[in-house]
C-alpha positions as CSV (number, residue, x, y, z in Angstrom):
1,R,101.5,-24.3,-88.4
2,R,103.1,-25.5,-85.1
3,V,100.3,-27.5,-83.1
4,L,101.1,-27.8,-79.2
5,F,98.7,-30.1,-77.7
6,R,98.6,-30.9,-73.9
7,S,101.9,-29.2,-73.3
8,G,103.6,-27.9,-69.7
9,F,104.5,-24.7,-70.1
10,R,104.0,-23.8,-66.0
11,N,106.3,-21.5,-64.5
12,C,108.1,-20.9,-68.0
13,Q,109.6,-17.5,-68.7
14,G,111.3,-15.8,-71.5
15,T,111.1,-12.5,-73.3
16,G,110.1,-12.1,-76.9
17,V,109.0,-15.6,-77.6
18,S,106.8,-16.6,-80.2
19,F,103.9,-18.7,-81.1
20,A,103.0,-16.4,-83.9
21,D,101.0,-18.7,-86.0
22,S,100.6,-21.2,-83.7
23,R,97.9,-23.8,-82.0
24,I,98.3,-24.0,-78.1
25,D,95.2,-26.4,-76.9
26,E,94.5,-28.2,-74.0
27,S,97.8,-26.7,-72.2
28,D,99.0,-25.6,-68.9
29,L,100.3,-22.0,-69.1
30,G,99.7,-21.8,-65.5
31,M,102.3,-18.5,-64.3
32,V,104.2,-18.1,-67.1
33,K,106.1,-15.0,-67.7
34,F,105.9,-14.5,-71.5
35,I,106.9,-10.3,-72.0
36,D,106.9,-8.8,-75.0
37,A,105.7,-12.3,-77.0
38,D,104.5,-12.6,-80.6
39,F,101.1,-14.4,-80.5
40,K,100.0,-12.8,-83.5
41,N,97.6,-15.1,-85.7
42,G,97.8,-17.8,-82.9
43,T,95.2,-19.9,-81.3
44,L,95.2,-20.9,-77.8
45,V,91.9,-23.0,-76.4
46,N,90.7,-24.9,-73.8
47,S,93.6,-24.0,-71.7
48,I,94.8,-22.9,-68.3
49,A,96.5,-19.6,-68.2
50,S,96.0,-18.6,-64.8
51,D,98.2,-15.6,-63.1
52,G,100.8,-15.4,-66.2
53,D,102.1,-12.1,-67.2
54,Y,101.7,-11.2,-71.0
55,S,102.4,-8.0,-71.1
56,H,103.5,-5.7,-74.2
57,S,102.3,-9.0,-75.9
58,D,101.2,-8.7,-79.5
59,F,98.0,-11.2,-79.5
60,S,96.6,-9.2,-82.8
61,D,94.2,-11.9,-84.8
62,S,94.4,-14.6,-82.3
63,I,92.0,-16.8,-80.9
64,L,91.9,-17.1,-77.1
65,A,88.4,-19.1,-76.4
66,N,87.6,-20.9,-73.5
67,N,90.6,-20.2,-71.6
68,K,91.0,-19.3,-67.6
69,F,93.3,-16.1,-67.5
70,S,92.3,-15.3,-63.7
71,G,95.0,-13.1,-62.3
72,S,96.9,-12.7,-65.8
73,Q,98.2,-9.5,-66.9
74,F,97.9,-8.3,-70.0
75,N,99.2,-4.7,-69.2
76,N,99.9,-2.9,-72.6
77,A,99.6,-6.0,-74.9
78,Q,98.2,-5.4,-78.2
79,L,94.4,-7.0,-78.5
80,N,93.6,-5.7,-82.5
81,N,91.0,-8.1,-83.6
82,T,91.8,-10.9,-80.7
83,D,88.8,-13.2,-80.0
84,F,88.2,-14.0,-76.1
85,Y,85.2,-16.5,-76.6
86,Q,83.9,-17.7,-73.6
87,S,87.6,-17.1,-71.7
88,D,87.1,-16.0,-68.1
89,V,89.2,-12.8,-67.8
90,L,87.2,-11.4,-64.9
91,L,90.5,-11.0,-62.5
92,A,93.2,-10.3,-65.3
93,D,94.9,-6.8,-65.5
94,F,94.5,-5.0,-68.7
95,K,96.0,-1.4,-68.0
96,G,96.9,0.0,-71.3
97,A,95.9,-3.0,-73.3
98,N,93.6,-2.0,-76.2
99,V,90.2,-4.0,-75.1
100,D,88.1,-2.2,-77.3
101,Q,89.8,-3.6,-80.4
102,A,89.1,-7.5,-78.8
103,R,86.1,-9.7,-79.5
104,N,83.8,-11.6,-77.4
105,F,85.6,-9.8,-74.4
106,M,83.7,-11.0,-71.4
107,E,80.9,-8.4,-70.3
108,L,81.3,-8.3,-67.0
109,K,85.1,-7.6,-67.4
110,E,84.0,-4.7,-70.2
111,K,81.6,-3.1,-67.4
112,R,84.0,-3.4,-64.7
113,I,87.0,-1.5,-67.0
114,S,84.5,1.2,-68.3
115,N,83.5,2.0,-64.8
116,A,87.2,2.5,-63.8
117,G,87.9,4.4,-66.4
């Protein structure tokens, strides 16, 4: 299992990159563009991940705990059994993503999505 600790990914871009089965901790993923990325069974914790684009990415069975995702896009992302424990997703975009399959999703964001639908 790859462990990336205090890594700097700010402004990185990549289509189809894989972080499957990896652990990313206390890192900077601000403004990344990881379209169609693979984060399956991964762990992303205690990180800044705002204004990123994770459209069409697969986060199935991942733990995304205590992150800041303000302004990030998860459009059409796969969120099967994805755990967002204490992550700030209030201003993130989840169009077409299966948020109903995620766990510990920010309650206020859930209300906003259901009211918009």
